[in-house]
C-alpha positions in Angstrom: -0.5 0.0 0.1 3.1 2.3 0.8 4.1 2.0 -3.1 0.8 2.8 -4.3 0.7 5.8 -2.4 4.0 6.5 -3.5 2.5 6.4 -6.9 -0.6 8.3 -6.7 2.2 11.2 -5.1 4.3 11.3 -8.1 1.6 11.4 -10.4 -0.2 13.9 -8.6 3.3 15.8 -8.2 3.4 15.2 -12.3 -0.2 16.6 -12.9 0.4 19.3 -10.5 3.2 20.7 -12.7 1.9 19.9 -16.1 -1.7 20.0 -16.1 -2.9 21.2 -13.2 -4.5 17.4 -12.3 -3.9 17.2 -8.1 -6.7 15.3 -7.3 -4.3 12.1 -7.1 -3.3 13.8 -4.2 -5.9 12.9 -2.0 -5.6 9.3 -2.7 -2.0 9.6 -2.2 -2.8 10.7 1.4 -5.6 8.2 1.9 -3.2 5.6 0.9 -0.5 6.5 3.0 -2.6 6.6 5.9 -4.1 3.2 5.6 -0.2 2.0 4.6 0.8 3.5 7.9 -1.8 1.8 9.7 -1.2 -1.6 8.5 2.5 -0.9 9.3 1.6 -0.2 12.7 -0.8 -3.2 13.4 1.5 -6.0 11.2 5.4 -4.7 11.8 6.1 -4.2 8.0 8.4 -2.0 6.3 7.7 0.9 3.8 6.9 3.2 6.7 9.4 5.9 4.7 7.4 5.3 1.7 4.5 6.1 3.2 5.5 9.3 5.5 6.7 10.5 1.8 3.6 9.9 -0.1 2.1 11.4 2.7 4.3 14.6 3.0 4.2 14.9 -0.5 0.4 14.4 -1.1 -0.3 17.0 1.5 1.9 19.7 -0.1 0.5 19.2 -3.5 -3.1 19.3 -2.1 -2.2 22.6 0.2 -0.3 24.0 -2.9 -3.7 23.5 -5.4 -5.6 24.7 -2.5 -3.8 28.1 -2.3 -3.6 28.4 -6.0 -7.5 27.7 -5.9 -8.1 30.2 -3.8 -5.7 33.0 -5.2 -7.3 32.4 -8.9 -11.2 32.7 -7.3 -9.7 36.3 -5.6 -7.9 37.2 -8.9 -5.0 37.4 -7.8 -3.4 34.7 -10.0 -4.6 34.4 -13.6 
């Protein structure tokens, strides 16, 4: 699940820079939280991947929200 989360985060970053398609950041965050939950209960590996994808997913989501708010206010064209 951590690998799925990281893949979603990478696609969200590419979408952010090349097409404005950032909705996969939501899936990266969700899958990252599920991965951390599974790692905590089973004691598996991949904690760093899950945390990295959570960080990237939240960052992309915050930037997308900021750009959306600035567009609505007319500050970003």
